[in-house]
N, C-alpha and C positions, 0 to 999 in steps of 0.2 A: 812749327817745329817744336815749340815748347809743349804743346798739347800732345804731340807724339811721344816726347820724352816722358811725360807724365803717365801715358798709357803703358809704356814699357816698364816703368817703375812699378805700376800696379800689377802688371803681369808677373813681375819678379816676386812681389810680396805674396800673390796668390799661389804661385808655385811653391814658395817656401812653406806657406800654410799647409799645402797639400802633403808635402813630404814630412812635415813635422807632427802631423795629427795622427795618433795611433788609432783613432776611431774608424778609420777607413779600411782596416784589415777585415777582409771578408771571411767569415767562418764557414767552412765547407759543410758544417752540420746544420746551418741555418737554412730553412726552406722558405724561399721567397715566392711571392705570388704577384704576377703582373697586375697592377691596379689600373693604370691609364697610360696612354701615349698622347703627348701634347707638343705642339709647335709654338715657340715664343720668340719674340724679337727683343732687341736691345731695350732693357729697362722694364720689360713685361714680366708678369709673375702669374702663377696659378697655385691652387691649394689642393693638397691630397691629404685627407684625414686631418690631423692636427698640424701638418707641416705646410709652409709656404716656400715655393721654389721660385727664384728670381734670376733672370739673365742679367748679370751686372755689366758684362762687356764682352766684346769679340776682338780678335786680332787677325792679322793678315795670314798667319800660319794655319788658320782653321780651328782655333780654340774658342770655346765659349767659357766664360767665367761665371760659375753658378754659386749662389748663396742659399743656404738652408736655414729657415727660421721657424720658431715655435713660440706661440703666444707672445709675439712681438720681439722676441730675443733671438738675435742671430746666433746660430749654433756652429756653423762651419761654412767655409768657402772652398771652392775647388775648380780648377780648369778641367774641361772635358773635351775630347776630340773623337771624331768618328774614324779617323785615319791612323792615329798613333796614340800610344798610351799617354795619359790614362783614359780608358774608354768609359769607365764608370767609377763611382765611389759609393761607399756605404757609410751610414752613421749609426753608431750604437747598436749595430745588428738589428735595426728596426726598419730602415729604409735604404733602398739602393736606387741610384739614378744613373742611367746609361744614356750615352749620346748615340743616337741612331744616325743623324746627319747634322753637319754644321757648315754653313756658308761662310766664306772668308770675308773679312772686313777689308774691302778695297775701295773705300769711299774716297772721293776727292774732297779734301778738307774744306775747300772754298765753298762748295755748294751742298755737301752732305746728301747726295742723291741716292746712295746705296744703303739698303736696310738689311743687314745680315739676320739670319734666323737659325734656330737650333731645334731639331726634333728630338724629344727626350722620351725615354721609357722610364716609368716609375714603378718600382717593385716594393711591396711591403712584406714584412716578415709574416709568414704563415703561422696561424695559431690553431691548436687542436680544438675540436668540438665533439660533444657526445650526444648521440641519439639513443635514448634509453626507452625501450618499449616494454610494457608489462601486459601480459595477456593471460587469460584463464580459459579453461576448457568450456565454461558456460558463463552466462551473464547473471544467472540467478540459480539458487539452490534451495531445495526443499528438504529439510531434515527428516520429514515424514516419509520420504522416498528412500528405499535402500540403496538405489543407484547414485544418490546425491550425497553420500556420507563423506566424500573427499573432494578437495578443491585442488586441481592441478594447475600450478603457476609456472609460466615460462617467461624469462627475462632475456631480451636481446640488447646488446650494447655495441654500437658502431662508432668509430671515429669518423665523423663526417666533416671534420675541419680541414685545414690546409697544412698541418704539421703533425708530427708524432706527439703522443702524450706518454708520460712516464708515471711510475708509482701509482697505478690505478687501484682504487678501492671501490667496490660495489657493495652497498648495504641495502638490506630489504626490511622494510617495516610491514609486518603482517597484520597490523591493526589489532593486535592482541590475539589473533587466531593461533591455535596450537599447531606447531610444526611436526608432522609425522615423519618426514624424510627431507634431506637436503639441508643446506646451510644458509644462514641469513647474511653472511659476510664473505666476500671473495676479494683476493688481491692479485694484481698482475704487474709485471715489470714495465711493460710498455704496450701501446697500441699504435701501430703505424697509421699514417694517413690512409683513409679508405678501408682500413682493416676492421673486422668484426670479431668479437669474442665468441667462443663456443657458447651456445645457449645455456643459461643457468636455469635449472629446474628445481622445484621443491613442491612437496605435497602438504597441504594444510587440512586440518580436521574441520568439517562443517559444524559450526556452532548450533545451538538449539535455543534461540531467543523466544521469549514469550510473545513478542510482537514482531512484525516485519521490520527488519533492520538492514541498513546499508553499511557496508564495510569498504574502506579504501586501502588497497595494497599499493605501497610506494616503493620504488627502487631508486636509489640515489647513486650516481657515478661521480667520483672525484679523481682528479689527477693534476699534474703539473706539466709545463712545457720546458723547453731547453734552458730557459732563463728563470726557472722556478716560479713562473706565474701560475696561479692556481685557477683551476676550472672545475665546474660542477654542473650537473644537469639531472633532472628528475623525470621519471615516468611513473604513471599510476594507472590503476584500473579499479573502477567501482563495481562491486558485486552486491546483489541483494540476497539476503537469507530470509526465507519465509518463516512465518510464525510456527510455533510448535503445536498450537491448539487449532482445531478445525472441527466445526459443527456443521453438519449438512442436514437441511430439512427438505424432504422431497414430498411433493403432493401430486397425486395422479388422479385422473378422472376418465371415464369412458369418453372416447372422442366423438362418436356419432350415435345418435339414438333417434327413434321415431316417437311421436307423442303416444303415451300409453306404456312406453318401455322405461324401466328404471335406469338411473345413472349411478354408477358405483364410484365412490370417492375414498381414497385412503391417504394417510399422512404417516411418513416414516422418518425417524431421526437417527442419524449415525454420527458417532464421535470418531472422526478420522484422524484425530490428533495424537500427541504423545503424552497428554496429561488428562487426568480425570476432570470431569465437569459436573458440578453438583447443582441441585436446585434449579433445574431448567424449567422455566414457565412457558408452556406451549399452549397457544390459542389458535383457533380457526374461526371462520365466519361462514354463514350460510349464503350461497349465491342468490341474488335476487331473481325471481321468476321460477324458483323451484322450492319444494317443501320436503321435509323429512318423511320418509316412509314410516319410521319410528323415531320419536323424539329422543334427542340425546344432548349431553353437555359437550361443548367444544372447548374445554379448558382443563389442563392437568399440570402437575409438576412431577419431574422425573430427574434422575441422576444417571450418568453414563460413565463407565470406566473407559480408559483409552482403548480405541478399537471396537467398542461395543456398539451394537445396533439395536434400536427399539423399533421393530416392524409394526406397522398398522397401529400406531398409537391412537389414531382416530380412523375408524372404518365405518362408513355409513352409506345408506342408500337414499337417493333423492328422486322425487317424482316431478318431472317438468310440468309447469302449469301453462306454458305457452311455447310455441316454436321460436327458433332464432339461434343466434350465436351467443354463447355464454362464456365469459371470462371469469374464472373463479378467483375470489379473494385469496391473497397469499396467507399461508400459515406462518405464524411468527413465534420465534423462540427468543426469550430474553434470559440472561444469566450474568453472573459476576465472576471475573477471573481472580486467581489468587492474589494478584497485585491490586485488587479493588476496582479495576476498570469494568464498567458495565458494557455489555455487548448485546446487539440485536441482530438476529439472523432471520431472513425471510426465505420462504420456499421459492424455487425458480420454476413456477408453473406457467410458462408463457403460452402453451398450446391452449386452444379453445375447444369447447364442446359444442357441436352443432346438433340441434334438435329439429327434426323435420315434422311437418304437419300443418293442417289448416288452423286458422284462428278466426272463428266466426263471431262477429259483433252485430248485435241486433238492437235497433232503436225503434221506438214508437212515439210519435208526436201528434198533438191535437191542434186543430185550427183555433180553438178557443176553450176557455174553462167556464165561461159565463154565458148561459143561453136560457131561453124560455121553453116551456113545454111545447112540443111540435116543431121546434127549430131543428135544423140539420147540423150535424157535426162531421167535419172531414178528418179522417185518421190517415196518417202517413206512416208506412212501414219501410224501413231501410235495412238491408242485410249486406254485410261486407266481409270479405275474406282477407285479413291482413297477414295471414300466414305465408309459408313458403311452399305449400303443396296445394294443388287444385282439390276442390271438394264438391260433391253433389249435395245440394242444400234444399230442404223443404221447409217453407215458412207457413205457419197457420195462425189465424187469430179468431177470436170469438166476440160476439156482441152480447153485452149484459142484458138481463131480463127487462131492464127499464128502457131498452131501446130496440129498434128494429132496423135491419139492413135495408138500404135503399138501392145503392148501385156501387160499382167498382170491383176491385179485386181484394179478396181477403186472404188469398193464399198464393204461394209461388213455389215452383219446383224447377231447378236447373243447376248447372255447373258454374261455380264461381272460380275464376282464375286466381292463382296466388298473387300476392303482392298488391292487393287492393281491389280485386274484382268485386263489383257490387250490383245490387238491384233494388229499385224503389217501386213500391206499389201504393195505391191509394184507394180508399172506399169511403162512402157516405152512409151515415146512419142517422135515424131520427129519434129524438128523445121524447117519450110519451109518459114520463112520470116526473113529478116534482121531487126536489130534495138534492142531497149530496150523493152523487153516484160514483162509485169507484170502478173504473174500467180495469179489466184483467190485463196482465202482460201478455204479449204475443210469444210464440214459441218457434224455434228453428231446430230441426234435426239435421245432422250432416254425416257424410261417409266419404273417406278417401280411398285411393287404390290399394293402400296397405291395410285396409279393413279397420282403420281407426275410425270410430264413430262416437257420437255424443249428441247432446242437446243443450241449447242455451235459451235463456229467456231475456226479454227486454226488461229494463227497469220498470217498476210499477208506475204507471202513469199517474198524474195528479188527479185529485177528485174533481169531477165535473159538477158545477152548481147549476141546477135547473130550477129557475124561478126563485133562487135564494141569493141574496146580495152577499158578495164576498167582502167581509170586514177585515180579514187578515190574509197575508200572503201564505200560500201553501208551503209546507215544509220542504227543505232541500231534498233533491232526488239522490238516491244512492243506487248505482248500477248493481245488478246481481245476475248470476248465471250459473249453470252447472253442466258438467259433462259426465260421461260414464266413469272417467278416471279421476276426476277432481271437482272441487267446488272453488270458484274463483270470482273475483270482481272484474267486470269488463274494463278495458282501458278507456273506452269512450262511453260516456253516459248519455242518456236520452236527452234530446232538446225539446223543449216545449215552448209554445207561444202562450205567454201569460198576459192576461189583461188585468189592469188594476184601476180602480176609480180614483178620483182626486177629491179631497175634502178641503173646503175652505177653512182656514185656520180661524178659530173663534177664541177670543180671550175669555177664559173661564172666570166666573165669579165664584168665590168660595161658597160651597154648599149647593151650587146650582149645576155643577157639571153633570152629575148622574141624572138629575131631573130633566135636563135638556136632551140627553141621549134617549131617555124613555119616551119623551114627548115626540121626538123625531121618529122613532120606530113605530109608535101608535099612529102617527099621521100617515106614514107610508102604508100601513096596513089598511087604514080607512080608505085611502085613495084607491087601493087595489080593489076593495069590495065594490066601490062605485064604478070601477072600470075606467078610472081616469089615469091609472098608471099601467 
């Protein structure tokens, strides 16, 4: 009985608290947003944002007694009912708590078997929010283009929050760009929830920077809510303004040629910018595998006014020395801008020149360089077409007067396929004279279906020593050849079988080195006369 009386007293106090607290007055201008729905029992609590809601007690009439706390401090208490007033209460125009359903407290005090519950809706005050979007008609602008002289800016502002906003101010930071039309500051009385302002537009003048420059256009929206709380949001757009200088180096060359036909090359420079460029150092390089028809220097200095073109600064003719695909070196222009920055521009000549034709390589090798009179010498001739066109090839060789032909093939005639077609022939000759004998190089003539013809020679073979002891290695071989249209060195040099004797190392005594060498040579000569060597 005492417990029940205490409960009635608590109920009376809570009712008094409810009717005496002016914070529960609901302002019809406040826009609330449902945050959560929760069911709690006696003594239970839950948190919504900064607030803690607790069910302090229930009674038999279907009332739940709610307390509201923030940061550990109890702010207010109130009874709520789903069937009779009060159905809800608000606090400080920030939070509204509504009873959806409340079970009656009909517990038997002796056993406490019944557990009452309350289902509550919690509403929080809606607050405004700004979605500020900045857009431009392009992402980048080139002041060198007449169509890019203006920048069109559009700003859209929407209240995407949960309540209206008032005293709206929209300011635009143009990053220092000149405004041709429109205003950079706009004011509005209010923006309702979900409402959007009319698009704000302005036109800016495209700047003319020396170098590529990024600009950031910012729009800032500010406003207050019904309780004078301040809100702001920003939107921005980055745009790129291209540099005002522009130097273009163009290099062109004939795309396809056959061996024997010239390749024409030209280099042109254009100042496509808005400022003059002085002291441009222009250089070019000769492509490997071709030669000048007429020698010329590939370096010069020039100055160009804005918009000026220097056509054919370099114009020359090349003669291909071999077939294949040729990628030309880039022409290079170097100069200094008015701000002291050094610049380097290369031509964009990505295309290749293809030259068609055979490439005949001829080699002549010997079985030995040291032999006696009457000995036989085997000669090997190999001809190869490393070009990209088939060719009819004729190979001929000659025997020196100091030798005579014995057997084998000294000539060949046939078609060699492109890409490495080859033919090897051999013959034997006998040496009938003593001494150092220089063999002549062999010769090959060729002709393709485009009537390109020429002749090449093998590298000069090494000296053959007949009856003569080799004391020193022969000199290094250098390939050589010629055609009707050019003189060139073959890519592959002759291979030779070289023999060399070995000498036992003898420690020289001062003054006796030369004497021992003379005695050795005389001894060998004496033995030869006696037929012992």
